N, C-alpha and C positions, 0 to 999 in steps of 0.2 A: 757791559756784560758782567753779571754777578759771578764771582768766583768764591770757592770754598776750600779751606784746608781740610785735611783728613778728619780731624776731630769734629769740625763743624758739620760736614756732610754726614758723618756717622751719627751725630746727634739728631739731625733732621730725619734720618732713616730709622732711628731707634735701634741701631746695632752698635757693636763694638768696633772701634777703628780697625782692628785686625780683620774684621769681617769685610770691611770695605777693601782692604788690601787683597783679601782672598777673591773677592768679586773681580778685581782687576786681574789677578793672576789667572783666574779661570776664564777670562774673556767674557764675563757676564756684563761688564761695563767697559767702555773704551779705556785705553791707556791714558793716564793722567799726564799732563805736562809737568815738567819739573822746574822749580826755581833754581838759580845758581847755587843755592845752599842745599839743594837736594829735596826740599819739601815738595810734596805733590800739590797740584792745584786742580781742583775740579770745577765743573761748570753746571749750569742748569740742565744740560743734557745728561750729565752724569747723575744728577739728582733724580731726574725723571726715569732714567734707565734703572737706577737703584730701586726706585719704588715699583717699577715693573717686575724686577727680580723678586722683591719681597712678596708681591701679589702672586706671582707665578708659583712660588713655593709654599703658599698658604695651604694648598691642598695638593699633596703629591700622590699620584697614582702610578705605581711602578710597572704594572703588567703590560705585556705586549708592546714594549718599546715606547710607552707614553711619556715616561720621564725623559728619555733621550730626545723625543720630539720637542718637548717644551724647552729643553736646554738648547737645542738647535735654533729654536725661535729666538731665544734670548741672545745667542751669539750673532744672529742675523740682525736683530734690532740694534745691538751694541755697535755694529758696523754701519748703522745708518740706513740699512736697506729695509725701509718700513713696509713697502708693498709686499716684499717677499715674506717678511715677518707676519704680516696680516694673513697671507695665503697659508703659511704654516700653521697659524693659530686656527684658521678655519678647518684645515685638515685634522688638526688635533681635536677640535670640537666635534667633527663628524665621527671620529673614531670613538670618542667618549660616548656619543649617542648610540653607536653600534654596540659598545660594551654593555651599556645599560639594557639594550634590547636583548643581548645574549643572556644577561643575568636574569631578566624577567622570563625569558623563554625556558631557561633551565628550571625555574620554579614550576612552570607548567608541565614540563617533562617529568619532574619528580612527582607531582600530583598524579599524573597518569600512571606512573610506575607503581605508586602506592595503591592506587585503585585496583590494579590487576596483579597485586603482589601474590607471588606463588606461595602456597602453603605446603607444597609437597617437598619431601626430602629425597625424591627419586634420583635427582641429579647428584652424582658423586664424582667430583673432579679434583685432580691434583692441582698444585699451585700453577705449574706451567700450563696446564690445560685451561684453567680458569683465566689466566692472563691472556692466553691466545684467544679465547672466546670473547673477552672484553676488549681486545686489541690494545692492551697495555703491557708494560714490561713486568716480569716477575719482581724486579726491584721496586717498582711502583706499588705493587700489591703488598710487598713486604713492609714498605714504608707506611702504608695505610694501617696495616695491622699493628705496627710498632707505636703508632700514634693513637691507638685505641678505637679506631673507627670500625673494627671488625674483630670479633673473637671467634676463631675457627676451631672446630672440633678436630680431634686427632683419632686416627685408627689405632688399633692395638700395636701396630709396628711403628707408631710415632709420626707417620705421614699425615699432613693436614688434608682434610677433605672438605670441599666446598659444595654445599647443598643448594637446592633451588632458592630458598630464602636468602642465602648468602650471596648468590649471584644477583638477585634483585637489589639487595642492599648495595652491592658493589656498583651496579648500574646507576643508582642514585648518587653515590659518591663520585663516580666518573663524570656524570652530567654536570654536577656542581663544580668540580675541579676544572673542567673544560671551560666553564664560564668565568673562572677566576676566583671563586670563593675559597677562603682559607680553610686549612684542615681544622682549625679551631672552631670556625663558624659551622662547618659541617658536623663536627662532633657535637656541638651544642644543639643542632637541629635533631640529630639522631637520638640524643638523650631526651629531648622534649617529646619526640614522637613515641619513645618507649614509655614515657609517663602518660602521654595523652595522644593517641593516634589522630585525633582531630585538631591537633595544635596548628596554629597559624604558621605556615612554612616561611613566608616572607618575613614575618616579625621575628621568628626564631633566628633566622640567618643574619639579621641585621641588628640584633640587640645583644651586645656582649654582657656577660655576667658582671654584676657590680663589684665582685672581688677580683676580677681580672686585672692583673698589675700592668700588663702590656697589651695594648689594643692596636692592631695593625689596620691599615686601610681596608684590606680584604676581609677583615672580621666584620666590617660594616659596608660591604661592597656597594650595594645600591645607594645607600646614603652618601657614601664617599664619591661615587660617580656623579650623583646629582649635584653635590657641592662643587665638584671639579667642573661640571658643565657651567654652572653659574659663574664660577671663577673665570672660565675661558671667555664668557661674554664680557666680563669686566676688563679682561686683557685686551679684547678687541677695541673697546671704547678708549682705553688708554693709548693703544698704538695709533689709533686715528688722531688723537690729540697730539701725540708726539710727532706724527707725520706733518700735521699742520704747523706745529711750532718750530720744528728743527730741520725740515727738508730744505 
């Protein structure tokens, strides 16, 4: 049986030795045996599991508990329960596909909302009334405004008033947020639509600006979910190989 010291397995995994120690601390790989002098000794199973961890975290999707599910799968695999780990990965893959469907459906809902967008200002709602109509909290509405998604007019007394077009815009925002799109990607879409009402909604949502310094997974939601799905398929292949080799 091939064995490896911490530095050797770290080199094979292309990580820092401290990262290997963290993997062990976080139960992402099994506990290493210790020599009388205290040095850790790792095996081919540790190496394969470490590669599984590296693959699993290549694409991280945080929404709706997906990250927790992939960590649970890694803990299960590290314990040698490969059948359960495979089942968890299949469930993770199924949820990814559902999230992709939700993201695509949200785009269709937005298209429908934009087609029948109200041009009337007859609607005059206060913040609490608008929030109740949309079934969201006033704090959520306030947060969207603070992030520049909506500029609300005020009455002479200073109270905000939400018009028909405001409510339609908020329905667009709500639909996209429910599907997991980031505030940044939604703002990017709204700005594109203001410039060109015929802008490609899917493209705008999934194409960050070139000068964006920080790009999150939800700023490219469909692209990231597609990448995560491909990643999950590779995880299944690796788990099957580990089951054959180490069971």
